[in-house]
C-alpha positions as CSV (number, residue, x, y, z in Angstrom):
1,X,116.5,166.7,147.6
2,X,118.4,166.0,144.4
3,X,120.8,163.6,146.3
4,X,117.8,161.9,147.9
5,X,116.1,161.4,144.6
6,X,119.3,160.0,143.1
7,X,119.7,157.6,146.0
8,X,116.1,156.4,145.7
9,X,116.6,155.9,142.0
10,X,119.7,153.8,142.5
11,X,118.0,151.8,145.2
12,X,115.1,151.1,142.9
13,X,117.4,150.1,140.1
14,X,119.2,147.7,142.5
15,X,116.0,146.0,143.6
16,X,114.8,145.8,139.9
17,X,118.1,144.1,139.0
18,X,117.7,141.6,141.8
19,X,114.1,140.9,140.8
20,X,115.2,140.3,137.2
21,X,117.5,137.5,138.4
22,X,114.7,136.0,140.6
23,X,111.9,135.5,138.1
24,X,109.6,132.7,139.2
25,X,106.5,131.1,137.8
26,X,104.1,128.4,138.9
27,X,102.0,126.4,136.4
28,X,98.9,124.3,136.9
29,X,98.8,121.4,134.4
30,X,97.5,117.9,134.0
31,X,95.6,115.4,132.0
32,X,92.0,114.3,132.0
33,X,91.6,111.0,130.1
34,X,88.3,109.1,130.3
35,X,87.2,106.0,128.4
36,X,84.1,103.9,127.9
37,X,85.4,100.3,127.9
38,X,84.2,96.8,127.2
39,X,86.4,94.1,128.5
40,X,86.2,90.3,128.1
41,X,88.3,87.8,130.0
42,X,88.4,84.2,129.1
43,X,87.3,81.8,131.8
44,X,85.5,84.4,134.0
45,X,81.9,84.9,134.7
46,X,81.4,87.5,131.9
47,X,82.3,90.8,130.3
48,X,82.3,94.2,131.9
49,X,81.4,97.6,130.5
50,X,81.9,101.0,132.2
51,X,83.8,104.3,132.5
52,X,87.5,104.3,133.4
53,X,89.9,107.0,134.2
54,X,93.2,106.3,132.2
55,X,96.1,108.1,133.7
56,X,94.3,111.3,134.7
57,X,96.3,113.6,137.0
58,X,96.8,117.1,138.2
59,X,100.1,118.8,138.8
60,X,101.9,122.0,139.8
61,X,105.3,122.9,138.5
62,X,107.4,126.0,139.1
63,X,110.7,127.5,138.1
64,X,112.8,130.3,139.5
65,X,115.7,132.0,137.7
66,X,118.5,132.3,140.3
67,X,120.8,134.2,138.0
68,X,124.3,133.1,136.8
69,X,122.7,130.4,134.7
70,X,121.1,128.6,137.7
71,X,117.4,127.6,137.8
72,X,115.5,126.0,140.7
73,X,112.3,124.0,139.9
74,X,109.8,121.7,141.5
75,X,107.0,119.3,140.4
76,X,104.0,118.1,142.5
77,X,101.7,115.6,140.7
78,X,98.8,113.5,142.0
79,X,96.6,111.0,140.2
80,X,92.9,111.7,139.9
81,X,90.0,109.4,139.1
82,X,88.2,111.4,136.4
83,X,85.1,109.3,136.8
84,X,84.6,109.9,140.6
85,X,86.9,112.8,141.5
86,X,88.7,110.7,144.0
87,X,92.4,111.4,144.5
88,X,95.4,110.1,146.4
89,X,98.3,112.2,147.8
90,X,101.0,113.7,145.6
91,X,102.4,110.2,144.9
92,X,102.7,110.4,141.1
93,X,105.7,112.6,141.2
94,X,107.2,115.1,143.7
95,X,110.7,116.5,143.3
96,X,112.8,119.6,143.6
97,X,115.7,120.3,141.2
98,X,118.6,122.6,140.5
99,X,119.8,123.1,136.9
100,X,122.6,124.9,135.2
101,X,125.5,124.4,132.8
102,X,126.5,121.4,134.8
103,X,123.2,119.6,134.2
104,X,120.3,118.9,136.6
105,X,120.3,117.5,140.1
106,X,116.9,116.2,141.2
107,X,115.7,115.0,144.6
108,X,112.3,113.4,145.4
109,X,109.9,110.8,144.2
110,X,109.8,110.2,140.5
111,X,109.6,107.4,137.9
112,X,112.6,105.4,136.7
113,X,114.2,106.9,133.6
114,X,115.1,103.4,132.5
115,X,111.3,103.1,131.8
116,X,110.6,106.7,130.8
117,X,113.3,106.8,128.1
118,X,112.5,103.3,126.7
119,X,109.0,101.7,127.0
120,X,107.2,105.0,127.6
121,X,109.1,106.7,124.7
122,X,107.5,104.4,122.1
123,X,104.0,104.4,123.6
124,X,102.7,106.5,120.7
125,X,99.0,106.1,121.0
126,X,98.1,106.8,124.6
127,X,101.1,107.6,126.8
128,X,101.3,104.1,128.1
129,X,98.3,104.4,130.4
130,X,95.0,102.6,130.9
131,X,93.9,99.3,129.6
132,X,96.2,99.4,126.6
133,X,99.4,100.2,128.7
134,X,102.4,97.9,128.2
135,X,101.8,94.9,130.4
136,X,105.0,93.0,129.5
137,X,107.7,95.5,130.4
138,X,109.7,94.7,133.6
139,X,109.7,97.5,136.3
140,X,112.5,96.8,138.9
141,X,112.3,100.5,139.8
142,X,109.1,102.5,139.5
143,X,108.1,105.7,141.3
144,X,110.4,105.9,144.4
145,X,112.3,108.4,146.4
146,X,115.9,109.0,145.1
147,X,118.5,111.5,144.1
148,X,119.2,111.9,140.4
149,X,121.6,113.7,138.0
150,X,121.1,114.4,134.3
151,X,123.9,115.7,132.1
152,X,123.4,118.5,129.6
153,X,123.3,117.4,126.0
154,X,126.7,116.1,124.9
155,X,126.4,116.3,121.1
156,X,122.9,114.8,121.3
157,X,123.8,112.3,124.1
158,X,122.1,112.8,127.5
159,X,122.9,110.5,130.5
160,X,120.8,110.3,133.7
161,X,121.3,108.3,136.9
162,X,119.1,107.8,139.9
163,X,119.9,106.4,143.4
164,X,117.6,105.6,146.3
165,X,119.2,105.5,149.8
166,X,118.8,102.2,151.6
167,X,117.5,104.0,154.8
168,X,114.6,105.4,152.8
169,X,113.5,101.9,151.6
170,X,114.4,99.5,154.4
171,X,116.2,97.1,152.0
172,X,118.6,97.3,149.1
173,X,118.9,100.7,147.4
174,X,117.1,101.0,144.0
175,X,119.1,102.6,141.2
176,X,118.7,103.2,137.5
177,X,120.8,104.5,134.6
178,X,119.6,105.8,131.2
179,X,121.0,107.2,128.1
180,X,119.3,108.9,125.1
181,X,120.9,110.0,121.8
182,X,119.2,112.0,119.1
183,X,120.6,112.3,115.6
184,X,118.1,113.8,113.1
185,X,115.1,111.5,112.7
186,X,116.7,108.7,114.8
187,X,116.3,108.6,118.6
188,X,118.0,105.9,120.6
189,X,117.7,105.0,124.3
190,X,119.2,102.6,126.9
191,X,117.9,101.8,130.4
192,X,119.2,99.8,133.3
193,X,117.4,99.4,136.6
194,X,118.1,97.3,139.6
195,X,116.4,96.8,143.0
196,X,116.6,93.8,145.4
197,X,118.6,91.8,142.9
198,X,116.0,92.2,140.2
199,X,117.6,93.9,137.2
200,X,116.5,94.8,133.7
201,X,118.4,96.1,130.6
202,X,116.5,97.7,127.8
203,X,117.5,99.1,124.3
204,X,115.1,101.3,122.4
205,X,114.9,103.0,119.0
206,X,112.5,105.4,117.4
207,X,112.6,106.7,113.8
208,X,110.4,109.2,112.1
209,X,110.2,109.8,108.3
210,X,107.4,111.9,106.9
211,X,104.1,110.7,108.3
212,X,105.5,107.4,109.5
213,X,107.0,106.7,113.0
214,X,108.4,103.3,113.9
215,X,109.8,102.4,117.3
216,X,110.7,99.4,119.4
217,X,112.5,98.0,122.4
218,X,114.2,94.8,123.4
219,X,114.5,94.0,127.1
220,X,116.3,91.4,129.3
221,X,115.4,91.0,132.9
222,X,116.4,88.6,135.7
223,X,114.8,88.3,139.1
224,X,116.3,84.8,140.0
225,X,117.9,86.2,143.2
226,X,114.7,87.3,144.9
227,X,111.8,85.4,146.5
228,X,109.7,85.1,143.3
229,X,112.6,83.4,141.5
230,X,111.0,83.5,138.1
231,X,114.4,83.7,136.5
232,X,115.4,85.5,133.4
233,X,113.5,86.2,130.1
234,X,113.5,88.4,127.0
235,X,110.7,90.6,125.9
236,X,110.3,93.1,123.0
237,X,107.8,95.5,121.5
238,X,107.3,97.2,118.1
239,X,105.1,100.3,117.6
240,X,104.2,102.1,114.5
241,X,102.1,105.2,113.7
242,X,100.9,106.9,110.5
243,X,99.7,110.5,110.7
244,X,97.5,112.2,108.0
245,X,95.8,115.5,108.8
246,X,94.3,115.3,112.3
247,X,94.2,111.5,112.2
248,X,96.7,109.1,113.7
249,X,96.6,105.3,113.0
250,X,98.6,103.2,115.5
251,X,99.6,99.5,115.8
252,X,101.9,97.9,118.4
253,X,102.7,94.4,119.3
254,X,104.6,93.1,122.4
255,X,106.0,89.7,123.1
256,X,107.5,88.1,126.3
257,X,109.4,84.8,126.4
258,X,108.9,82.1,129.0
259,X,110.6,82.9,132.3
260,X,113.5,80.5,133.0
261,X,111.9,79.0,136.1
262,X,108.2,79.5,135.2
263,X,107.1,77.1,132.5
264,X,104.4,78.0,130.0
265,X,104.7,81.7,130.9
266,X,105.0,83.5,127.6
267,X,102.6,86.2,126.4
268,X,101.7,88.5,123.5
269,X,100.0,91.8,123.7
270,X,98.8,93.9,120.7
271,X,96.9,97.1,120.3
272,X,95.2,98.8,117.3
273,X,94.3,102.4,117.9
274,X,93.0,105.5,116.2
275,X,93.3,109.1,117.4
276,X,91.6,112.2,116.0
277,X,93.1,115.4,117.2
278,X,90.5,118.2,117.7
279,X,93.4,120.5,118.8
280,X,96.9,120.2,120.2
281,X,95.4,119.5,123.7
282,X,92.3,117.5,123.0
283,X,91.7,114.3,121.1
284,X,89.1,111.6,120.5
285,X,90.3,108.1,120.3
286,X,89.4,104.4,120.2
287,X,91.4,101.2,120.5
288,X,91.3,97.5,120.7
289,X,93.9,95.7,122.8
290,X,94.4,92.0,123.5
291,X,96.6,90.0,125.8
292,X,97.2,86.3,124.9
293,X,98.8,84.6,127.9
294,X,100.0,81.0,128.4
295,X,98.6,79.3,131.5
296,X,101.7,80.1,133.6
297,X,102.0,83.8,132.6
298,X,101.9,86.5,135.3
299,X,100.7,89.5,133.3
300,X,97.6,91.7,133.6
301,X,94.8,91.7,136.1
302,X,93.9,88.1,135.3
303,X,97.3,86.2,135.1
304,X,97.3,83.2,132.7
305,X,94.1,84.2,131.0
306,X,93.5,85.8,127.6
307,X,91.7,89.2,127.7
308,X,90.5,91.8,125.2
309,X,89.3,95.4,125.6
310,X,87.5,97.8,123.2
311,X,87.5,101.4,124.3
312,X,86.6,104.9,123.1
313,X,87.6,108.0,125.0
314,X,88.4,111.7,125.2
315,X,91.8,113.0,126.4
316,X,92.4,116.7,127.3
317,X,95.7,118.2,128.4
318,X,95.8,121.5,130.3
């Protein structure tokens, strides 16, 4: 009996040890972001007022400790219209990843890091969603299926590359490359993306000192080799924020030059916003955003027309 008890104890200890190396968890998370908006577009029949869902989504993410420094993880995200409850498939982001001392290998559908680490990084007031989202940034590669690799931090420098196989896309392979570097209050980023001979290069900087945050990017893109043949252009954006107590004051201005082969196509976008944080997860906010477009511009839902939007909303993270 004593030997049997000893054997059972050893077996239990063995399974306990295995379980300790196979800890797993699944988290439900997301964002509900709804606004009341008034929009006016020059040269149209009139203004519109209504509720809008601004980047609301629901997601599942999970991790498993595989032992020996290895971790498996997954993400499944789908957009949700918070005003109607309508939803698409898990098209926002779906990937599986393996991480360790070597970095992270990721396979699935996810956004271009050339955008995430540049334009999205300086979208301080509302996560670059909704009516005030950046309308001037060039997106050669957006959410698409690819394989990616991210390095561990190399003295503050992190590199990431993504590649989409041609057989998955039926044409040229999309790929992107990004780099971020953090040194105290300074955060720098670089992004390169290319698909079907449309390519974009972006440099980004973000600096925080006390209650002030200042960020910006400069971008060059060229699509002269594809059917639209707009040619090349430069664009830029500056964003600033001042935080006092639960209040945040935001201002950002973006500018896009004329495309080389599209005359009278420049545009300016600007946003003035205020956030009041009720908690770390919930905020009330309001903003005014305007888009001033030359007649040949290709930005926004009404290309070549000036537009302005006033909005107030509630955003909750869970």
